[in-house]
N, C-alpha and C positions, 0 to 999 in steps of 0.2 A: 718647776723651777723655771726662771727666764737663764738661759744658759747663752754664754760667748758661743762662737762657731768652733772654739778649742776646748770647751769643756765637755765631761762626760755627763752622764745623766743625774749621779748624784752632784758630782762636781766640787767645785770650792767656791765659798762664799767671799768674796774679798771683803777687804775692811770698809771700803767706802760705803758697802750696804749698810754696814753699822752706824758708822760714824760719819759719813756723808749726811744722813739724815740729821744728825744733830751739829754740825760745822758751824761758826760761828763768826769766825775770826779769819783765817787766812790759809787757805789751801785751793788752789785754781790752775789753770791752764795759761799759758802765754797766749795773749791777744794773736799772736801770729803763729800758734800751735807749737809752744815750746812744752817739753814732757810734764805732765800732771804729777801730782804728789797726794797720795792718799792719805788719809787719816789714821787707819789703823792696818796693822800686816793681817795678812789672809787667815781666813779661821776655815779649817776643814770641818765641814758637816758629818761627824762620824758619831753613830749611835746616841747618846744623849746629848752630843753637841755642848762638852763641858771643857772646852779647851779656853785659855785666858787669851786676852789681847792686850795690847798696850796703845798708846798715842804717840804718834811720831815726835821727832824732836822738832822744835821751833825752826822756823824756815826764812822768816824777814830777813836774816841776815845774810842768807845766800846770793851771792851775785846772779842775777836772773832775771831777764824780762816775764817772768809769768808773774801772774798778778799777785800770787800770794809772798811774793818777795818784796812787795810795795811796803814802804812804812805807813801803811794805813790799814783800816778794818776792811777785810775782804772775807765774804762768804762764798762757798762753793755748793752748788747743788748737782750732786752725780746724777748718772743714769739710774743706778739703785734706788736712790732718792726719790725719784719721780716716779717710779713704779710702786712706789708706798703712799702715794698722795691722791687727792680724790680732785684729779685735774678736770674731768668731766669736759663740758664745752668751751671752757675759757682758760687757754694757756697759760694765761696769767698767775693761775693758781700752784704755779711752782714756785712763788716766790713768797708763798704763805709761811714759811718757818724762818724766813731770814729775818734777823733781828730789824727792827726800826722800819722796814718795807711794810707799807698798806697796799694791798692787793684787793682791787675793787672789782667784785663780782655784782653788775649792775643788770645782766640780764636784758640786754637790748640788743640782740642780734650780734651781728659780726661789726662792732662799732667802734672798735679800738680796745686794746688790752689794758686795764686797769692796774698799773701799780707808780707809787711814788713814794720818796722818801725825804728826810732832813728837812721837811716843812715847806718842800716846793709844791704848790699848788696851780700853777699856771698849766690849762688845759691838763690837771692834773688827775685826771680819771684814766688818761691815755698815754702816760708814760712820757709825756715832753718833760724837758728838763733833765734826763738821762738820757746820755749818748749809748745806744745800743747798737752793737755790732753782731751779725752773724758769720761765722769765717769770714772774717776780715771785711763784709760789706755792711754800711752803715745803712741803719733802718728808719730813722728819723725822717719824715715826711715833711719838708719845708712849707709853709702857705698853704697847707691842705684846705679845700673847701668842700671836698667829699666827705672828709672825717671828723676832725676835731681840733680844727685852728692850726697853730702853728708848731710843728714838731712832733705830733703824735707817732705813735710806734703801731705798727698793726702786724702782730705776730700769727694771725689766725693760720697762715699758710704752714706754721710747724705743728706737728703732732708728736706726742711723748716719745713715738718709737724712732725719731728722727734725731735725739738730741743725747750728744755725749755727756757735757757738761755744760753749767753757765756759772760764770763769775761774776758776782757783783762785788764794785768795787764802791767804796763810800769815800765822796768828795774828789775835786778833778785833778788828782796826783798824777794820772799817766799821762805822759805827753802822747802817747799813741792813740789818743780819742779825741775828735775835735767837736764839730757843733753840738750844741745841748748839753755838753758837759759841764754841769753847774751843780747839780746835787749828787754825780756819778757817772759811775758808766757800767755797761753790762756786756760782757762779752759771751756768746754762744758758740759753741764749736760742735757740728753734727758729726755722727757716726761715719765710720768706713765699715766697708763691706764684712771685713775680717772681725769684726768687732763683735756681730750678733749672729744668732743662728735666724734660719727662716722661720717663720710662723704664720699663723690664721688667728685672728681673734674677734670676739663679739662682746658688745657690750648694751645691757638695757637700763635704762633707769626711770625714775619718776618722770611724769608728763611728757610721756611719749620719747623719751631718750632712746636713740638707737646710734650703737655705731658699728661697724665693720673694718677690720683693716687686715691688709697681707704685707708681710715684710719677708723679702727675699734677700738672704747676704750669704756671701761666700767671696771663695778666693781661687783663681784657676791661672796659670802661669804666671803669677807674679801682679795679676790685676785684681782689685778687689772692688766687688760691685755691691751695691746696696739701693734696693728698689723698694719703696714704700708706697702703697696706694691707699686711702683712707676715706670712706664716707660717714658723714654724720647728720643725722636728722633729730630734731626736737620740735613739739609745739609750746613747750615753755611752760612756765607756770601761770602766767595771765592771758587775758582772753587770745591776744593778738601776738603774741610773743612765737614766733616761728624762725627756724632757722635750717637751710639745707646748704650744705658745705661737702665740696670733693677738692682733695688734697693727693697731688701726685709728686714724689721725688724719686729721683734716681742721680747716684754719686757713683763715680769710678775713679780708683786711686790706683797709682802704681809708683813705685822706687825704681829710680833709673839714676844710677851712677849713686852721687852724693846727695841727691834731690828727690822729694817726695813731691810728686805732682798729683792733684785730683781736679776732676771737672763734675761739674753737678748742675742738674736742672731740675727746676721744680714749677707746678702749675698747682693754683689754687683759684676757686670759683667759688661765689655763693650767692644765696637770695635772702633775705629774712625779712622779716615783720617785727615791730616792736611797741610796747604800749605806751613809752614815756614816764614821765612823772607826775606824781599825784599829789594833789594838796594835802599836808598833815591834820589841819583844823578840820577838813572836811572827812578825812579818813575818820578821826576821832568821835567826828558828830555821825558817824554812820551814814553820811548822804550819799556814799561814793563806796564800793567795795574794793577790797585789797587788790581783786584779780582783775579790775575793769580798766578801761583805757580811757585818758583824759581827752576828750575833742576826739581828733581823729588819730588811728593807729600810725606809726612811723613805719617806713620801708626803706631796702636799699639792697645792693647787688654789689658784688666786685669780682674781677678778674686778673691775675697777676701771674706772670711767667717771669721766671729769672734764671739767667745763665751765669756760672760762675766757674772760674779758672784761678786755682792758687797753687804756688810753689813754697815749700819749705825744707831747710835742711832736714834729712833723711835720718840723722844722727846729732844730738846736741842741739846747740841753740846757735852756734857761730855759722853765719854764712847769709846768704840771698835770700830774699823773702818777695814775693809778690803776689799781688791779687787783681784780676781784672774782672768787671763785670757788665751785664747788660740788663735792664728790667724795662718790662712793659708793664704799667700800673694802671690800672682803670678802676673807679670806684664812684659809685653814687649814694646819697644818703637823703631821704626825706623826714625832717624832723616837723612836726605838727607845730605850729605856733599859733594858732587861731581855732576858732569853731570850724573853719571850713579851708583854711589855709597851712601851706606846708613852706619851710625853708629848704628848697632841694638842690642839694650840693653835689658838684661833679668833679673829679679830677680824671685828666686822661694825659699821662705822663709818660715819656721816656727818658730813664734813668741809667746813665753809663759813669763808670770811671775806673780808679785802680789806684794800687799803692805798691810802692817800690822801697824798700828798705834793705840794709846791709846792718849785721851785728857783729861788731868787733868784739872779741873775747879775749883777756888775758889772763891765764891760769885760773884760779878762782878769787882773785883779788880787784879784778875791774872788768867793765864791758862798755860799751859804747854803741848804742843803735843811732843811725842816722837815716832818715829818709823821708819822702815826699808822696802826697795822696793829691788827686783831682776828681771832683764829682761835678756831672753837667746833669741838670735836671730841666727838660723841655716839654711844654706842653698847655694845655688849658687847663684854668681852676676855675669855678664861679659857683655862684649861690643864686640861684633863679626863685622867686615867687611862684607857686604852683596852687591853684584854688580846685577845689573838688578834684583831687588828683589829676590835674589839666596844667599844663605849662601856662604862663601867662607872658604878657612884654615886658615884665618888670624883674629887675636883678636888683640885688643885694650887693655882689662882687662879680666882677668879669675881667678875668686876666689871661691874657696869652703872654708866657714867661718863660725866659732863657736864663737861668741860674747857674751859674758857673763858680765853685768855689775851690782854690788852690791852698795846700797847704803844705809845709816842711816844717819838720820835727828833729828833734834830738834828745836822748834819754841815757844819761851816765851814770855808773856805779861805781863806787870804790871804797875798798875798804882799809884804811891807814893803819888798822891795827885789828887783830880777828875778832874782837866783841865789837868793833863799830863798824857801821856802812853808812855813806853819804849818798844821796841820790839827788842827781840835779836835771831838770829836763827844761824844754823851751817848746813852743809852738807858735808860729806864724803864720794868718789865715787872711787870705785875700778873698774878696766876694766881688765879682763883677757880674752885674746884673742887667738882662734887658728885659722891661717891664711893659708891657702894651695893657694900658689900661680901656677896655672896650667899652665899660659902662660910662667913663668920664676920659674921652681922648685927649682932653687936656693935661691929662695926668699922666700921658705917656712919657716914661722917662727911662735912663739910665742911671744906675747905681754903682759907686766904686768906692770900698771902704776896706779896712784891713784892722786886724785885733793880734796883738800878741800876748801870750800868756804863759808866764814862767812858773816851775815847781821846784819845790827843794825840801827833803826831807833828811832823817836820821832814825837810824835804828840802832840801838845799844842793848846788847845782850850779856849784861855783869853775870850770869850763872847761866846754866844749862835751862832752868826752869824758869827764866823769866826774861819776856822782850818787852824794851820801853821803845815808844815809836813816836814821832811827829811829824809835821809836814804844815807848809805853809805854799798853798798854789792857788792860781786862777784860772778859771773857766770861762766860757763865753757861750751865748745865744745867738743867733744870726739873727738881723730884723725881718720881720715878714712881709712881702710884698704890700698888704693893705695899710702897714706903717708907711712905706716908702711913697704910695701911689695911693691917695687915700679921697674920700668925698663923703657925701652923705650916706649913712649906713642902711637908712629906709629903703624899701623896694621902689624904684624908680624905673623908667626905659631908658634903654641907650640914649647917648648924646654925644655930639661932637663936641659939646662944650663941658665945663665945669670940672670939679676934681680939684687936687691940690696935690703938690708935690712938697714931701718933708724930706728935702735931701741931707739935712742935718741929723737924722737918726743914725746913731751908733750902735754896731753889737752889743750887747746888753753883759757887762762883765761881773763875776763875782771873786772875791777874794775869801777863801776858805782857810783856817787854821784848825789842826787837830793835835789832839795830844790823847795817848792811851797807853795800855799795857795790856800783854797777856802773859798769864800765870798758868804753868802746868807742874804743881807741886809733886802729882803721882804719874802713875803710868795709866791711871784711869779718868783722873780730872784734868779739865781746863775751863778757863775764863777769859772772857775779855771784856774790857772797858774802855769807852772813849769818849772823850768831852770834843764839841766841836763847836765853833762859831764861823759864821756865814755873814759877809756885807755885800748886799748886792747895790753896786753903786749908779746903776744905770739902768733902773727898771723903765719900760716904756708904758705909758698910758696916754689915753685919749683924754686932752685938756678941753675940746670943743670940738663941735662937729667938724669932721675930717681933719683935724690936728692931733698928730700924735708927736710926744715930747719924752724925753727922758728927764722927768721930773719928781721924779719916786725912787727912794733908796727903800731898801728891805733888810732886815735883820733876821737871824735864824742863830738862836742857842740851844744846845742841846746835849744830853748824854743817853749813851747806850751801855747796857751790860748782859752779858750772855754766859751760859754755863753749859758745858757737855760733862754728862756724867757715865761711864761705862760701869754699872754698878755690880754686873756678873757678866760671864760671856755669854750670856742669851738676853740681858736686859740692860737697855739705855734708856737716858733720860736725857730732855734738853729743857733750856729756859730761858727767856730774854724779857728784858723790860726796856722800852724807850721812853724817855721823857723829853718834850719838847719845851724848854724853859719859856723861851721867847720865839715868837715868828708874828712880826709885825711890820706894818707900812709905816717908815719914821715921818712921811708928811702925807698923811691920806687925803684924798680929793674931799673938798666939803661936803657934808651930807652923808658920808660914809664911815665904816668903822675901821680900826686901825689894825686889828688882829686879822690874822691870815686863817683861812678855814681848814684847818688840820688837827689832828687828835692829839691832845696833851699827853695823853698816856695808851701806850701800845703794849699789851702783854701777850706773850707767846709762850706755849709749854707742850710737852708732849712724853709719851714713853714708847718704845718699841720693845717687842717681845720677839725673839725669834730660835727656833730649836727644833731638832729632829722629831718627826712625830708620824707615827704607822707607816713607817718606810719612806716617808716624804718630808716636806719640812714645811711648818707652819707660821707664818709671820703675821703678829699683830700689831697695829698702830693705833694711838690714841692721841689727838690733837687738841689743843684748845688756843682761840684767839679774841683777845678783847681788846675795844675802842672806847675811851671814855674823854672827855671834856673837850669835845669839838664846837667850837663856839661857831655862831652865825649871826649875820644882821639883818634887822628889819629897821631900813635906815639908818640910823645910828644906836637903835638900841640893841645891845646884846642880847642873846640868846644862846641856849646850849642844846645840842641835838640829841635826841634819845640815845641810851647806851646800845651799843653793839656787839654780841656774842656768836661764836661760831663754834660747833662742836663738830670734828671728824674722826669718825671711827672705821677702820678698814682690815678686814681678815683675809689672807691669802693663803691658799695651800698649795705645793709644788708637788705633784707625784711624777715619776717618770717623765713623761713629755707633756705634761699638761699642767694646766696652771687654771685655779679656780679662786675667784675673789667675790667679795661682798661688802658693802659699803655704804655709810649713811652721814650723811650731812645735816646739822640740825642747829639752827637759828632762832632761838626763843624768844628773843624780844620783837613783841609784835608790830611796833611801829620802828624798828632800828635798821638802819641801813648803812652802808659803808659810804654810798653815794648821796647827798643834798644838797641844796641850794636854797638860801634865803631870799624871799621874793617879798613886795608889798604886802601880799596877802597871807605872808606866812611860809614856813619851810615846805619845799616839795621834794618827794621823797621818791624811792624806788622800793615798793614793798617785795619782801623777799619770802619763801614759802619757809613753814616751820621744819618741815622734813621733806628731804629727798633721799631715796634710797635706790642702790642698784648694784647689780651683778655683771660680772664678765666671764669670758671663759677663753682659753688659748692653748692651742695646742702646736709645739713644734716639731718641726720635722727636718 
């Protein structure tokens, strides 16, 4: 069994191990490392494991800056849950069980992690439109040319052995998160050295998947140290799908007086090849194989070094918080876009900044956090045409950027009576950009703009078993460099003339409304249902060559419901259903469709069995994931993508200092895929293997 540094060989199984897997609504840690709340009490593994468990009381009414206290739907993924998931090569698989979240496993090398929610699709396979933070450090990369457009999230530098918890907040209700917080936000907290025992592990999987990692955790003289080294290699399902990745992580933590300080360093490097997308009509006609490459294979590499310093209160939530960080970010990616050409994108950026905040707490009835953050992103980002794997003098984009964003925020909570809590927050963010357009020098420009996003929410707890919540909040997305400093998007040589400055482009703002409830009628059952309506009043579209304007609004309406059930002390189950009622462009460009390419129906369900067995502990997990009703267009003709279903099975056995696991992922629909695009020649898609099998071994010392 995976043990914390304080556990014995038989140890204690935390309640998060049972219910973190099935949490659907509202437990998480504060974005600034406030104490967490688990779903179930601890269960001691003794004999046949017949102890009972119960679900903790509801927590939204609590005065706290932890995400689980927000008047919104919040899901928590615990470290125990992550160890029961088939994460394999793609860390975004940690979102597989979160209600309403679509996790995209596109098997295209290290090209950005696929997750999206609430009907947002802009760069939708790479986490844009969700503000993602790790230990207080923003992860969205603006104006990326070597990745996936504006605001993608690259989490390949994370491994499961680094993560303590992940909080997924639906909607832009929290004022603590800034750019890209339109669909919601994600806060990831890494482990401390005292949280884990030292171990060494090895994994093998289908298609030459190989992983080895070393975890060194411990405490000495008040210092907690965690070191993780991980190497991963695979040849992939298709002919040119190859990934080679190395991750290193070291974190040092110490409590001094009333403060907890941590410093961490991470290094990530990767090189990969990928096969791109295949035409679905050609696949069905058997003129091309599911494992083939269309035209040329793609390629890329990345190198990322990050340094982070954090301070939080050692006890409780009141006090001073700060974060400072520096990151050296390099990334290239070549995407085949012809029979002998690539669109070759590169980012070479220095990113640094910080956050300073103070949380004032008055007993259990009020709290106010005020703070400021700043981020500077300086470097080059370009897309160049390659022909026969060699560079040409032609560029699609070429920028030298100095992007500075300033933000100030306040978030307060007040309980006028014990059963009612009011939350109010506000953010003000300002953008000071200096953009050199090296492709069109006439389009060199500065850019100054700002955006204010208020938040308001209520929680009413009329009885102990019921929480009602509602909120109205605004979120925003910064404008991309190619919107502000534009020109022809075709491949052309660098020029001293040409281009266009679109100085009127504003940050894209959404207004989101939520209403929902969580009910826990018994100690073993809970359910959360939420309804949402999102109006985006300033979506940016290209209206003519080089001209970007805010002429399109989008509307999204949906409902999500989820259930947790602790059947017995050894068996748990979960289920969720997400329905997108509307996801449309209000005034689409002529010749295009109005519906956004998002699944109308998202189904998730699973069970876990955990019990003592032959002197050790046996854990069995089964998960099912299904997407349906995904529209796409060929011109203005609406069509529907093939169904996609995924099943995950995993069995783990912990005995003394050893852990053994076997697992399988099954994707039975021959043409189903989580990521596909409509083109004039039909749907292009990423074929998935019908079966992937793997096994792992870990030794704790």
